[in-house]
C-alpha positions as CSV (number, residue, x, y, z in Angstrom):
1,M,0.0,0.1,-0.1
2,L,2.6,2.5,1.1
3,T,4.7,1.5,-2.2
4,C,1.8,2.2,-4.4
5,F,1.1,5.6,-2.7
6,L,4.7,6.4,-3.0
7,G,4.7,5.5,-6.7
8,L,1.6,7.6,-7.2
9,F,3.1,10.4,-5.7
10,I,6.3,10.2,-7.7
11,L,4.3,10.0,-10.9
12,L,2.1,13.0,-10.0
13,N,5.2,14.8,-9.1
14,L,6.7,14.2,-12.7
15,L,3.5,15.1,-14.2
16,F,2.7,18.2,-12.2
17,P,5.9,19.4,-10.9
18,L,6.1,22.1,-8.1
19,K,7.2,25.5,-9.4
20,V,8.0,28.0,-6.7
21,D,9.0,31.3,-8.8
22,I,8.4,34.4,-6.4
23,S,8.6,37.9,-7.7
24,Y,10.3,39.9,-5.1
25,S,10.4,43.7,-4.3
26,P,13.8,44.8,-5.0
27,V,15.3,46.0,-1.8
28,I,18.5,48.3,-1.6
29,T,20.3,48.2,1.9
30,A,22.9,50.2,3.3
31,A,26.1,49.0,4.9
32,D,24.4,48.6,8.2
33,G,21.7,46.4,6.8
34,S,18.9,49.1,7.0
35,I,16.4,49.6,3.8
36,L,17.6,52.6,1.7
37,H,14.9,52.0,-1.1
38,S,12.8,49.5,-2.3
39,F,10.3,49.0,-5.4
40,L,7.5,47.1,-6.2
41,S,7.5,43.7,-7.5
42,K,6.8,42.7,-11.1
43,D,3.3,41.9,-10.0
44,E,3.0,45.1,-8.1
45,K,3.3,43.7,-4.8
46,W,5.2,44.6,-1.6
47,R,6.9,41.4,-1.2
48,M,10.2,41.6,0.3
49,Q,12.6,38.6,0.6
50,L,13.5,37.7,4.1
51,E,17.1,36.9,5.2
52,P,17.5,34.0,7.5
53,D,18.9,36.3,10.3
54,E,15.7,38.6,10.0
55,V,13.3,36.2,11.9
56,S,13.4,36.5,15.5
57,P,13.1,33.3,17.7
58,M,10.1,35.4,19.4
59,L,8.4,36.2,16.1
60,K,8.9,32.5,15.0
61,K,7.3,31.0,18.4
62,A,4.4,33.5,18.1
63,V,3.5,32.2,14.4
64,L,4.1,28.4,15.2
65,L,2.0,28.5,18.3
66,K,-0.8,30.2,16.4
67,E,-0.6,28.7,13.2
68,D,0.8,25.2,13.4
69,K,2.5,24.1,16.9
70,Y,3.0,20.6,15.5
71,F,4.6,22.0,12.2
72,Y,8.2,20.3,12.9
73,Y,6.4,17.1,13.5
74,H,4.2,16.4,10.7
75,P,4.8,15.6,6.9
76,G,3.0,18.7,5.6
77,V,-0.3,17.4,6.6
78,N,-1.7,17.0,10.3
79,P,-3.9,13.9,10.2
80,L,-5.2,14.6,13.6
81,A,-6.0,18.1,12.9
82,V,-7.8,16.9,9.5
83,G,-9.9,14.2,11.4
84,R,-10.9,16.9,14.1
85,A,-11.8,19.4,11.6
86,F,-13.7,16.8,9.5
87,L,-16.0,15.5,12.4
88,K,-16.7,19.3,13.7
89,N,-17.7,20.3,10.2
90,I,-20.0,17.1,9.6
91,T,-21.7,17.7,13.1
92,Q,-22.2,21.1,12.6
93,G,-23.2,20.8,9.0
94,K,-20.9,23.6,7.6
95,T,-17.0,24.5,7.6
96,T,-16.4,25.9,11.1
97,S,-12.9,24.6,11.5
98,G,-10.0,24.4,9.3
99,A,-6.8,21.9,9.4
100,S,-4.4,23.9,7.2
101,T,-0.9,23.4,8.2
102,I,1.6,26.2,7.5
103,T,2.8,24.0,4.7
104,M,-0.7,23.8,3.3
105,Q,-0.9,27.4,3.8
106,V,2.3,27.9,1.8
107,A,0.8,25.8,-1.0
108,R,-2.4,27.7,-1.1
109,L,-0.3,31.0,-1.4
110,L,1.8,29.7,-4.2
111,Y,-1.3,28.0,-6.3
112,P,-4.4,30.3,-5.1
113,N,-7.8,29.2,-6.0
114,E,-11.2,28.6,-4.8
115,R,-11.6,26.6,-1.6
116,T,-13.4,23.5,-2.7
117,Y,-12.9,19.8,-1.5
118,W,-11.2,19.0,-5.0
119,Y,-8.7,22.0,-4.3
120,K,-8.1,20.8,-0.8
121,L,-6.7,17.7,-2.0
122,T,-4.6,19.4,-4.5
123,E,-3.2,21.6,-1.7
124,V,-2.6,18.5,0.4
125,F,-0.5,17.1,-2.9
126,R,1.5,20.5,-3.1
127,A,2.2,20.4,0.5
128,M,3.8,17.0,0.1
129,Q,5.7,18.4,-2.5
130,L,6.9,21.2,-0.7
131,E,8.1,18.8,2.3
132,W,9.6,16.4,-0.2
133,R,11.9,19.4,-1.6
134,Y,12.4,21.7,1.3
135,S,13.6,21.8,5.0
136,K,11.0,23.0,7.5
137,D,12.8,26.1,8.1
138,D,12.8,26.7,4.3
139,I,9.0,26.2,4.3
140,L,8.6,28.5,7.4
141,H,10.8,30.8,5.4
142,L,8.5,30.7,2.5
143,Y,5.1,31.3,4.7
144,L,6.7,34.3,6.3
145,T,7.7,35.7,2.9
146,L,4.3,35.2,1.3
147,V,1.5,35.7,4.2
148,P,-0.9,38.3,3.3
149,F,-1.3,41.5,5.3
150,G,-4.0,43.5,3.2
151,G,-3.9,45.4,-0.1
152,N,-0.7,44.5,-1.9
153,I,1.5,43.7,1.2
154,E,2.8,40.4,1.5
155,G,5.4,38.9,3.9
156,V,6.4,39.9,7.5
157,K,9.3,41.9,6.1
158,A,7.1,44.2,4.0
159,A,4.6,44.5,6.7
160,S,7.4,45.4,9.2
161,V,9.0,48.0,7.0
162,L,5.8,49.7,5.7
163,Y,3.7,49.4,9.0
164,F,6.6,49.9,11.5
165,H,9.8,51.0,9.4
166,Q,12.0,48.4,10.8
167,S,13.3,45.0,10.3
168,P,11.6,42.0,11.5
169,R,14.3,41.4,14.0
170,Q,13.6,44.7,15.7
171,L,9.9,44.0,16.4
172,S,8.6,44.0,20.0
173,L,6.4,41.3,21.2
174,A,3.3,43.3,20.7
175,Q,4.4,44.0,17.2
176,A,5.2,40.5,16.4
177,V,2.1,39.1,17.8
178,T,0.3,42.1,15.7
179,L,1.8,40.8,12.4
180,T,0.9,37.5,13.5
181,V,-2.9,37.8,13.9
182,I,-3.5,40.2,10.9
183,P,-3.1,37.4,8.2
184,N,-6.2,35.6,9.8
185,K,-8.5,38.7,8.4
186,P,-6.3,40.7,6.2
187,S,-9.1,42.6,4.7
188,S,-11.0,43.5,8.0
189,L,-7.8,44.2,10.2
190,R,-6.1,46.9,8.3
191,I,-3.3,48.8,10.4
192,G,-4.2,52.6,10.7
193,R,-7.9,52.1,10.2
194,Q,-9.1,49.3,12.7
195,N,-6.1,49.7,15.3
196,D,-8.6,49.1,18.3
197,K,-10.1,46.0,16.8
198,I,-6.6,44.6,16.1
199,V,-5.2,45.5,19.7
200,A,-8.3,43.4,21.1
201,F,-7.4,40.4,18.7
202,R,-3.7,40.8,19.5
203,N,-4.5,40.9,23.6
204,K,-6.5,37.7,23.0
205,W,-3.7,35.7,21.7
206,L,-1.2,37.3,24.2
207,R,-3.4,36.0,26.8
208,Y,-3.3,32.7,25.0
209,Y,0.7,32.8,24.9
210,A,0.4,33.6,28.7
211,R,-1.3,30.5,29.4
212,E,0.9,28.5,27.5
213,G,3.9,29.7,29.1
214,A,5.5,30.9,25.7
215,F,6.9,34.2,26.7
216,P,8.1,35.6,30.3
217,K,5.1,37.0,32.2
218,Q,6.5,40.4,32.4
219,Q,7.1,40.8,28.7
220,I,3.5,39.6,28.0
221,E,2.3,42.4,30.5
222,D,4.2,45.1,28.7
223,A,2.8,43.7,25.3
224,L,-0.7,43.7,26.6
225,Y,-0.2,47.7,27.6
226,E,1.6,48.7,24.3
227,P,-0.3,51.1,22.1
228,L,-0.8,50.4,18.5
229,N,-0.1,53.9,16.8
230,A,0.9,52.4,13.3
231,H,-0.3,53.2,10.2
232,R,0.7,52.3,6.7
233,L,3.8,54.4,5.8
234,E,5.8,55.0,2.4
235,A,8.3,52.6,1.4
236,P,11.8,53.9,2.0
237,K,13.1,56.3,-0.4
238,V,16.7,57.1,0.5
239,A,19.3,58.0,-2.2
240,P,16.7,57.6,-5.2
241,H,19.4,58.0,-8.0
242,F,21.4,55.5,-6.4
243,A,18.9,53.0,-5.6
244,L,17.7,53.3,-9.2
245,R,21.3,53.1,-10.5
246,L,21.9,49.9,-8.5
247,Q,18.5,48.4,-9.1
248,K,19.0,48.9,-12.9
249,T,22.4,47.3,-12.9
250,H,21.5,44.2,-10.7
251,Q,17.9,43.4,-11.9
252,N,17.8,39.8,-10.8
253,Q,18.9,40.7,-7.2
254,A,16.2,40.8,-4.7
255,I,18.5,42.4,-1.9
256,I,21.2,44.7,-3.2
257,K,23.4,45.0,0.0
258,T,25.3,48.3,-0.7
259,T,28.1,50.2,1.1
260,L,26.3,53.5,1.4
261,N,26.7,55.0,5.0
262,P,22.9,56.0,5.9
263,A,24.3,58.7,8.2
264,A,26.5,60.1,6.0
265,Q,23.7,60.1,3.3
266,E,21.4,61.7,5.6
267,K,23.8,64.4,6.3
268,V,24.7,65.2,2.6
269,E,21.2,65.2,1.7
270,L,20.0,67.6,4.4
271,L,23.1,70.1,3.7
272,A,22.8,70.1,0.0
273,Y,19.1,70.8,0.3
274,N,19.2,73.6,2.7
275,Y,22.3,75.2,0.8
276,L,20.3,75.0,-2.6
277,Q,17.5,77.0,-1.2
278,Q,20.1,79.8,-0.7
279,L,21.1,79.4,-4.1
280,K,17.7,79.3,-5.9
281,Y,17.6,83.4,-5.4
282,R,20.6,83.4,-7.9
283,N,19.0,81.2,-10.3
284,I,20.9,78.2,-9.3
285,H,18.7,75.0,-9.1
286,N,20.6,71.7,-9.0
287,A,23.6,70.0,-7.1
288,A,25.1,66.7,-6.9
289,V,27.5,65.1,-4.4
290,L,29.7,61.9,-3.9
291,V,31.4,60.7,-1.0
292,I,34.2,57.9,-1.0
293,N,35.8,56.3,1.6
294,N,39.5,56.5,0.6
295,Q,40.4,53.2,2.7
296,T,37.8,51.2,1.6
297,H,37.0,52.9,-1.8
298,A,33.3,52.6,-0.8
299,V,30.8,55.1,-2.0
300,E,29.5,56.2,1.5
301,A,27.1,58.9,0.1
302,Y,25.6,59.4,-3.4
303,L,23.4,62.6,-4.0
304,G,22.2,62.7,-7.8
305,S,20.2,65.8,-7.1
306,A,19.8,67.8,-4.1
307,D,16.0,67.9,-4.6
308,F,14.8,64.7,-6.6
309,T,11.0,65.8,-6.5
310,D,11.9,69.1,-8.3
311,V,10.2,68.4,-11.5
312,L,10.4,72.1,-12.8
313,H,14.1,72.0,-12.8
314,S,15.0,68.5,-13.8
315,G,15.7,67.0,-10.3
316,Q,15.4,63.4,-11.5
317,V,18.6,64.1,-13.5
318,D,21.1,62.0,-12.1
319,G,24.2,64.7,-11.4
320,V,26.8,62.1,-10.4
321,R,26.5,60.7,-13.7
322,A,25.8,63.6,-16.1
323,I,28.5,64.7,-18.6
324,R,29.6,68.2,-17.8
325,S,32.6,70.2,-18.6
326,P,35.4,70.1,-15.8
327,G,36.6,73.8,-15.8
328,S,40.1,73.6,-14.0
329,T,39.5,70.3,-12.1
330,L,42.0,68.5,-14.2
331,K,44.9,70.7,-13.6
332,P,46.2,68.6,-10.5
333,F,46.4,65.4,-12.4
334,L,48.5,67.2,-15.1
335,Y,50.8,68.8,-13.0
336,A,51.3,65.5,-11.1
337,T,52.3,63.9,-14.7
338,A,54.6,66.7,-15.2
339,F,56.4,66.3,-11.8
340,E,56.5,62.4,-12.2
341,R,58.2,63.0,-15.8
342,G,60.8,65.2,-14.1
343,L,59.6,68.3,-16.4
344,I,59.0,70.2,-13.3
345,T,59.3,70.7,-9.5
346,P,57.0,72.7,-7.4
347,K,59.6,76.0,-7.1
348,T,60.0,75.7,-11.1
349,I,59.2,79.4,-12.8
350,I,56.9,78.9,-15.6
351,S,56.2,81.9,-17.8
352,D,52.4,83.3,-17.4
353,V,52.2,85.3,-20.5
354,P,49.9,85.6,-23.7
355,I,50.7,82.5,-26.0
356,D,49.4,81.4,-29.3
357,Y,49.2,77.6,-30.4
358,A,48.3,77.2,-34.0
359,G,45.1,79.9,-33.5
360,Y,44.4,78.8,-30.0
361,R,44.9,81.9,-27.4
362,P,43.9,80.7,-23.9
363,E,43.5,83.2,-21.5
364,N,43.4,83.4,-17.6
365,Y,40.2,83.2,-15.6
366,F,40.4,87.0,-14.7
367,G,42.1,88.2,-18.0
368,T,45.6,89.1,-16.0
369,Y,48.9,87.7,-16.6
370,S,51.7,87.1,-13.9
371,G,54.8,87.2,-16.1
372,N,57.3,84.4,-14.2
373,I,55.4,82.4,-11.6
374,T,56.3,79.3,-9.5
375,I,54.6,76.1,-10.5
376,E,52.9,75.7,-7.1
377,R,51.9,79.0,-7.3
378,A,50.5,78.5,-10.8
379,L,48.6,75.4,-9.6
380,A,47.3,76.9,-6.4
381,T,45.8,80.1,-8.3
382,S,44.6,77.8,-11.1
383,L,46.2,80.0,-13.9
384,N,45.2,78.9,-17.5
385,I,48.3,79.7,-19.5
386,P,50.7,77.6,-17.5
387,A,48.5,74.5,-17.6
388,V,48.1,74.9,-21.2
389,K,51.8,75.3,-21.7
390,L,52.3,72.2,-19.4
391,L,49.8,70.1,-21.4
392,N,51.8,71.1,-24.5
393,Q,55.2,69.6,-23.0
394,V,53.4,66.5,-21.6
395,G,51.4,65.8,-25.0
396,V,47.7,65.6,-25.3
397,T,47.9,62.1,-26.6
398,A,49.8,61.2,-23.4
399,F,47.6,63.0,-20.8
400,V,44.4,61.3,-22.5
401,Q,46.0,57.9,-22.1
402,K,46.4,58.8,-18.4
403,L,42.7,59.9,-18.1
404,T,41.7,56.8,-20.0
405,Q,43.5,54.6,-17.4
406,A,41.3,56.4,-14.8
407,E,38.3,55.2,-16.5
408,F,36.9,58.6,-18.0
409,S,34.6,57.4,-20.4
410,Q,34.6,60.5,-22.6
411,M,38.3,60.2,-23.2
412,K,37.8,56.3,-24.4
413,Q,35.1,57.6,-26.7
414,R,36.7,60.7,-28.3
415,G,39.9,61.3,-26.8
416,D,41.7,61.5,-30.1
417,Q,39.7,64.5,-30.9
418,L,40.7,66.7,-28.3
419,G,43.3,69.2,-27.9
420,L,45.1,71.6,-25.7
421,S,41.8,73.2,-24.4
422,L,41.1,69.8,-22.9
423,I,43.0,71.2,-19.7
424,L,40.6,74.2,-19.6
425,G,37.6,72.1,-19.6
426,G,37.2,71.3,-23.2
427,C,36.1,68.0,-22.5
428,G,33.2,66.0,-20.9
429,V,33.6,64.4,-17.5
430,K,31.3,62.9,-14.8
431,L,31.2,63.6,-11.2
432,E,31.9,60.2,-10.1
433,E,34.9,60.0,-12.4
434,L,36.4,63.0,-11.0
435,T,35.9,62.4,-7.5
436,A,37.5,58.8,-8.0
437,L,40.4,60.4,-9.8
438,Y,41.3,62.7,-6.6
439,S,40.8,59.6,-4.4
440,A,44.1,58.5,-6.0
441,F,45.9,61.3,-4.9
442,A,44.4,60.2,-1.2
443,N,46.0,56.9,-1.9
444,E,49.6,57.9,-3.1
445,G,48.7,57.8,-6.9
446,T,47.0,54.4,-6.7
447,Y,43.5,54.4,-8.7
448,T,41.1,51.8,-7.5
449,P,37.5,51.6,-8.9
450,L,34.8,52.5,-6.8
451,R,33.1,50.0,-4.6
452,W,29.1,50.0,-4.6
453,L,28.5,46.5,-3.2
454,Q,29.4,45.0,0.3
455,G,30.5,41.9,-1.9
456,D,32.9,44.0,-4.0
457,T,36.1,42.9,-2.4
458,V,38.5,42.4,-5.2
459,R,40.4,45.4,-5.8
460,Q,41.8,46.0,-9.3
461,E,44.2,48.9,-8.4
462,K,46.4,50.9,-11.1
463,R,49.4,53.2,-10.4
464,L,48.2,56.0,-12.2
465,L,50.8,58.5,-10.3
466,S,54.3,58.0,-8.5
467,P,53.9,58.7,-4.6
468,G,56.2,61.6,-4.9
469,S,54.3,63.4,-7.4
470,A,50.8,62.7,-5.5
471,F,52.5,64.2,-2.6
472,M,53.7,67.4,-4.3
473,V,49.9,67.9,-5.3
474,N,48.8,67.1,-2.0
475,Q,51.0,70.0,-0.5
476,I,50.0,72.6,-2.9
477,L,46.3,71.9,-2.8
478,T,46.4,72.3,1.1
479,Q,47.6,75.7,0.6
480,L,45.3,78.4,2.0
481,Q,46.7,81.6,0.3
482,R,44.9,81.1,-2.8
483,P,42.0,82.9,-4.8
484,D,39.7,79.8,-4.6
485,L,39.1,80.1,-0.8
486,P,35.6,81.2,-0.3
487,H,35.1,84.7,1.0
488,N,35.8,84.8,5.2
489,A,36.6,81.2,5.3
490,L,40.3,82.0,6.3
491,N,39.2,83.2,9.5
492,S,36.6,80.6,10.0
493,V,37.5,78.2,13.1
494,H,35.6,75.3,11.3
495,L,37.8,75.4,8.0
496,P,38.6,71.8,7.4
497,K,42.2,70.4,7.1
498,I,41.7,69.0,3.2
499,A,43.5,69.6,-0.1
500,W,41.1,70.7,-2.6
501,K,40.4,72.1,-6.1
502,T,37.9,74.0,-7.7
503,G,36.7,74.4,-11.2
504,T,34.1,76.6,-13.3
505,S,33.3,75.8,-16.8
506,Y,33.1,78.2,-19.8
507,G,30.1,80.1,-19.8
508,R,29.8,79.5,-15.9
509,K,27.6,76.4,-16.2
510,D,29.2,74.0,-13.9
511,A,30.9,75.1,-10.6
512,W,33.0,72.2,-9.2
513,S,34.9,71.5,-5.7
514,I,36.7,68.4,-5.2
515,G,38.4,67.8,-1.8
516,Y,39.9,65.0,0.2
517,N,41.8,64.2,3.3
518,Q,43.1,60.6,4.5
519,K,39.5,59.3,5.2
520,Y,37.2,60.6,2.5
521,T,37.3,62.1,-1.0
522,V,34.1,64.4,-1.6
523,G,33.0,65.9,-5.1
524,V,30.6,68.6,-5.4
525,W,28.9,69.8,-8.4
526,V,26.6,72.8,-8.6
527,G,24.7,74.4,-11.3
528,N,21.7,73.8,-13.4
529,F,20.8,70.5,-15.3
530,S,19.6,72.6,-18.0
531,G,23.0,73.8,-18.9
532,E,21.7,77.5,-18.3
533,G,24.9,79.4,-17.0
534,V,24.8,82.1,-14.2
535,P,27.2,84.9,-13.7
536,E,27.4,84.3,-10.2
537,L,28.1,80.6,-10.4
538,N,31.8,79.7,-9.7
539,G,33.5,76.9,-7.9
540,T,35.1,79.2,-5.2
541,D,32.0,80.6,-4.0
542,T,29.2,78.3,-5.2
543,A,30.6,74.7,-4.6
544,T,33.2,75.1,-2.1
545,P,31.2,76.1,0.9
546,L,29.3,73.2,0.5
547,L,32.2,71.0,0.4
548,F,33.4,72.5,3.4
549,S,30.2,72.0,5.2
550,I,30.1,68.3,4.2
551,F,33.7,67.6,5.6
552,N,32.8,69.5,8.9
553,T,29.8,67.3,9.2
554,I,30.9,63.7,8.5
555,D,34.3,64.0,9.4
556,Y,34.5,67.1,11.5
557,N,38.0,67.5,13.7
558,S,39.3,64.3,11.8
559,P,42.1,62.7,14.4
560,N,43.6,61.5,10.8
561,G,47.4,63.0,10.5
562,W,48.2,64.4,7.2
563,Y,50.3,63.0,4.3
564,K,53.8,62.1,5.2
565,A,56.5,62.6,2.5
566,P,57.2,59.2,0.8
567,K,61.1,58.0,0.5
568,S,60.9,59.0,-3.3
569,I,61.2,62.7,-2.4
570,G,63.9,64.6,-1.5
571,T,64.8,68.5,-0.9
572,R,67.4,70.4,-2.9
573,N,68.3,74.4,-2.8
574,V,67.2,75.9,-6.2
575,C,67.6,79.6,-7.4
576,L,64.7,81.6,-6.7
577,E,64.9,83.0,-10.1
578,T,64.2,79.8,-12.1
579,G,63.4,77.1,-9.5
580,L,66.5,75.3,-11.1
581,P,69.4,73.9,-9.3
582,A,71.7,76.9,-8.2
583,N,74.5,78.1,-10.4
584,S,77.7,79.9,-9.3
585,F,76.0,83.5,-9.9
586,C,72.6,82.4,-8.1
587,Q,72.3,84.5,-4.8
588,D,68.9,83.9,-3.7
589,L,68.2,80.1,-3.1
590,V,64.9,78.6,-1.8
591,V,64.2,75.0,-0.6
592,D,62.5,72.7,-3.4
593,T,60.9,69.0,-3.1
594,Y,62.0,66.9,-6.0
595,L,62.1,63.5,-7.3
596,P,66.0,62.2,-7.2
597,G,67.0,60.8,-10.4
598,I,63.4,62.0,-12.3
599,S,63.4,65.7,-11.9
600,S,65.7,67.9,-14.1
601,A,69.2,68.5,-12.8
602,T,69.9,71.2,-15.3
603,K,71.6,74.2,-13.8
604,C,70.0,77.6,-13.6
605,S,70.9,80.0,-16.4
606,H,68.7,82.9,-15.6
607,L,71.7,85.1,-16.1
608,K,74.2,85.2,-18.9
609,Q,77.7,87.0,-19.4
610,V,77.8,89.3,-22.3
611,P,80.8,91.2,-23.8
612,V,79.9,95.0,-24.0
613,S,81.7,98.4,-24.6
614,L,83.3,100.0,-21.9
615,D,80.6,102.7,-22.2
616,G,78.0,100.1,-22.4
617,K,76.4,101.1,-25.8
618,Y,77.1,97.9,-27.8
619,A,77.3,94.1,-27.4
620,Y,79.8,92.0,-29.2
621,C,79.7,88.4,-30.2
622,T,82.8,86.1,-30.8
623,S,83.1,87.1,-34.1
624,C,83.5,91.1,-33.5
625,L,85.0,90.8,-30.0
626,P,87.8,93.3,-29.8
627,E,91.4,92.5,-28.3
628,S,90.8,95.1,-25.6
629,G,88.4,97.9,-24.6
630,Y,85.5,95.9,-23.7
631,Q,83.8,94.6,-20.4
632,Q,82.0,91.4,-19.2
633,K,78.8,92.2,-17.9
634,W,75.7,90.0,-16.5
635,Y,72.3,90.3,-18.1
636,P,69.2,88.5,-17.6
637,N,68.6,85.7,-20.0
638,Y,64.9,86.5,-20.6
639,L,62.6,84.2,-23.0
640,P,61.5,86.4,-26.1
641,E,57.8,86.0,-24.9
642,I,58.6,87.4,-21.4
643,L,60.3,90.4,-23.2
644,T,57.2,90.9,-25.4
645,Y,55.3,90.8,-21.9
646,F,57.5,93.4,-20.4
647,V,57.3,95.6,-23.3
648,T,53.5,95.6,-23.5
649,Q,52.8,95.7,-19.7
650,H,55.5,98.6,-19.6
651,Q,57.4,96.9,-17.0
652,P,61.1,98.2,-16.7
653,Y,63.8,95.5,-17.3
654,L,67.5,95.6,-18.1
655,A,67.8,95.0,-21.7
656,L,70.9,94.0,-23.7
657,P,72.6,97.1,-25.6
658,P,72.3,96.7,-29.4
659,H,75.0,94.4,-31.1
660,N,77.9,96.0,-32.6
661,P,77.0,97.5,-35.8
662,S,80.3,97.0,-37.3
663,C,79.9,93.2,-37.0
664,S,79.5,91.5,-40.4
665,R,78.1,88.2,-38.9
666,I,74.8,87.1,-39.6
667,F,73.3,84.3,-37.5
668,Q,69.8,82.7,-37.0
669,E,70.0,81.7,-33.4
670,F,67.0,83.6,-31.3
671,A,65.5,84.5,-34.8
672,P,62.3,86.4,-34.3
673,V,59.1,84.1,-33.7
674,I,56.1,85.2,-35.6
675,A,53.1,85.1,-33.1
676,S,50.5,86.4,-35.6
677,P,49.5,85.3,-38.1
678,T,49.7,81.7,-37.2
679,Q,51.7,79.3,-39.6
680,G,49.6,77.1,-41.9
681,M,46.2,78.9,-40.9
682,E,43.3,79.8,-43.4
683,Y,41.7,83.3,-42.7
684,L,38.5,84.1,-44.1
685,L,37.9,88.0,-44.5
686,E,35.2,90.5,-45.3
687,K,36.6,92.3,-48.0
688,A,34.0,95.1,-48.0
689,D,34.8,95.5,-44.5
690,H,38.4,96.1,-45.2
691,Q,39.4,93.5,-42.5
692,K,43.2,93.2,-41.8
693,L,45.7,90.7,-40.8
694,M,47.5,91.4,-37.5
695,L,51.6,91.0,-37.7
696,Q,53.1,90.5,-34.3
697,C,56.3,88.8,-33.3
698,N,58.4,87.8,-30.1
699,A,62.0,88.8,-30.6
700,H,65.2,88.3,-28.5
701,N,66.1,91.0,-26.1
702,E,68.5,92.7,-27.8
703,V,66.4,93.4,-31.0
704,K,65.2,97.0,-31.0
705,K,63.4,97.1,-34.5
706,V,62.1,94.5,-37.1
707,Y,61.0,94.4,-40.6
708,W,58.0,92.9,-42.1
709,Y,57.6,91.5,-45.6
710,V,54.8,90.2,-47.3
711,N,55.6,88.0,-50.4
712,D,59.2,89.2,-50.2
713,Q,58.2,92.9,-50.6
714,L,58.9,95.3,-47.8
715,L,55.7,96.2,-45.8
716,R,57.1,98.5,-43.1
717,A,59.7,98.8,-40.2
718,A,58.4,98.5,-36.7
719,P,59.6,98.2,-33.2
720,C,59.9,94.8,-32.2
721,D,57.1,95.1,-29.7
722,E,54.6,96.9,-31.9
723,P,51.5,95.0,-33.5
724,V,51.5,95.9,-37.4
725,F,48.2,95.5,-39.5
726,F,48.2,94.5,-43.1
727,E,44.9,94.5,-45.5
728,P,45.4,91.9,-48.2
729,Q,44.5,92.8,-51.6
730,Q,43.7,89.3,-53.0
731,A,43.0,86.1,-51.9
732,G,45.6,83.0,-51.9
733,K,48.8,82.0,-50.2
734,L,50.8,84.7,-48.6
735,K,54.3,84.6,-47.5
736,I,54.9,86.6,-44.1
737,S,58.5,87.3,-43.3
738,C,60.1,89.0,-40.1
739,L,63.5,90.1,-40.2
740,D,65.2,91.5,-37.0
741,D,68.0,94.4,-36.8
742,Q,70.4,91.4,-36.3
743,G,69.6,90.1,-39.7
744,R,67.7,87.1,-38.2
745,N,64.7,86.1,-40.1
746,T,61.5,84.0,-39.9
747,N,58.8,83.1,-42.6
748,A,55.2,82.2,-41.9
749,Y,52.8,81.1,-44.8
750,V,49.1,81.6,-44.6
751,T,46.2,81.5,-46.9
752,V,43.7,84.1,-47.0
753,R,39.9,83.9,-48.6
754,F,37.3,86.5,-48.8
755,M,33.9,85.9,-48.0
756,D,31.2,86.2,-51.1
């Protein structure tokens, strides 16, 4: 008989296999396990997957005593309960008592249908299938996941979250019993509507538990008097952009365990929202923030928009992933690259004067120039001209390759189309890319992809920069004597100890401020998602105050020490005039950091000794040097572009006397450099407007006069620093020649076309 029954069961099991396909509500959890955000299941239910440790022993005992006290002893069907229910229903002529075990209830929840005797038999069959496939704990787990609580709420986890805003493991005895009794009458016991009725039913069962001795007497007494003030709450919706992002990338996961720090997230959201209320009066409506833990590389706070509900100003755009112009925020990475290549050191002098690269004429933010300036000051004050000059030395292709290593998406897609304007914001970046890049500075030049999930434990580290070059940048970006320190911040007692860099895009559409210390890297973007520029928008006064507030809130008075110089860093005395190792004629020395064996060892040459006549009127070269009647004199060894700058700015300087007019030698060294027009360029002119080309050059410091030629015909002579204007008479190719008063000549070829 048993064999036949077993054979029949196996046959039916093959013909009608059990299918357990539960559609869960995706849940995004924080690092501490709390729920950040949840979404409806595919069938529009709030049905959250339970984790094994979320069911407290108290809840488990309450459910078993009420629903199926012999759950662990029967094979899915309780024969005694069935017999008792059958007799009772027969004697009373109607169904007054059920005999459903927890396993049978799970079968009913998986395969809902009309409650007939035939269906009851299929329910018994499904219960036996469940017992065959799953353990008792698994079946209880399924029950607690599927049990209805009215409306579209199913399972004790969804009920705990939506009614009590907490995990099932945190429920009190009164709350646990409340959730135990509601499934009996989910449509008539609605929390928030029939709380008094629920309390009466709950207390009835609490007294039953007292008689059974299920829980300590005092615990039951407390539960009997615990009020029920609960009502249905909104599902958690913390960090909506973060949650939507992870839910989309992990669509098949019921529980997505992230690294987000709920305390830091809450603080960042509050700070950004309140700060944005002040900016709205200036027509600035959006902000985004990303916080990275530098030790774990975990994303601890993610704010895609300061006001997700602001439909009028596109609040649902994710600013962390939006592609925007970075302004000056890439400059520290360029300087670090130049440091590690030995091209510069912090005290190296670089010229900050107008320059022209094939028609590209960058300007500084304030439209002014500094002449000669140290590298550390050029970076601290975020000057544009030195940055463009450095990028030209490093090479656009090489710099783009570095950014590609740091996972900059736009560099991968269109890096071969970028030019020198890249370093001033002429490219697209994301806030998450910039923040991860700055985190590399905080980790001695090592780049590590961001950690989003707690299970992301494999580190794919890349050495982007040497520890020494990263340290040099850290020291510069910590300086307080700089223009991007917010007004009145220097005197604030709440000024955080961080390194930071600001950026403002062209047209004042994007304001950036990225900062870091040993614990955190924080990226802040402020602007308008619409792309509308605002005159008052800038990284210094718009983004940095929020950056400082965030650091002061999430890491106030951080005990972490500052960065120590790595072993690869050395110090040396350099000439104040050039930042190069001192020569015998250098008098003013300063201490500079450098990379031994890498940084340039070329000695300073800011002065040169020139033979001049005793009266100082003429200079001599080796060809015309007399046997006597001259003196050796030191003169500044200025670059031609610096001499041009001194003249145009009317700054006094010590100039070389003119060369000996009796000298017959003509030499090409230090020939004038034609700055305008640009070699190889095509110029489109309005002939009717008599448009002209400007002719200008940078000449050596001993040159007083130059001669301009067009197609080998003399145009005119002019002082070397004076621009000359020329109106072409016909279209075509032109040869522009510049001859200085030392006989040195330079040619440039351009094409002129006239508009029809």
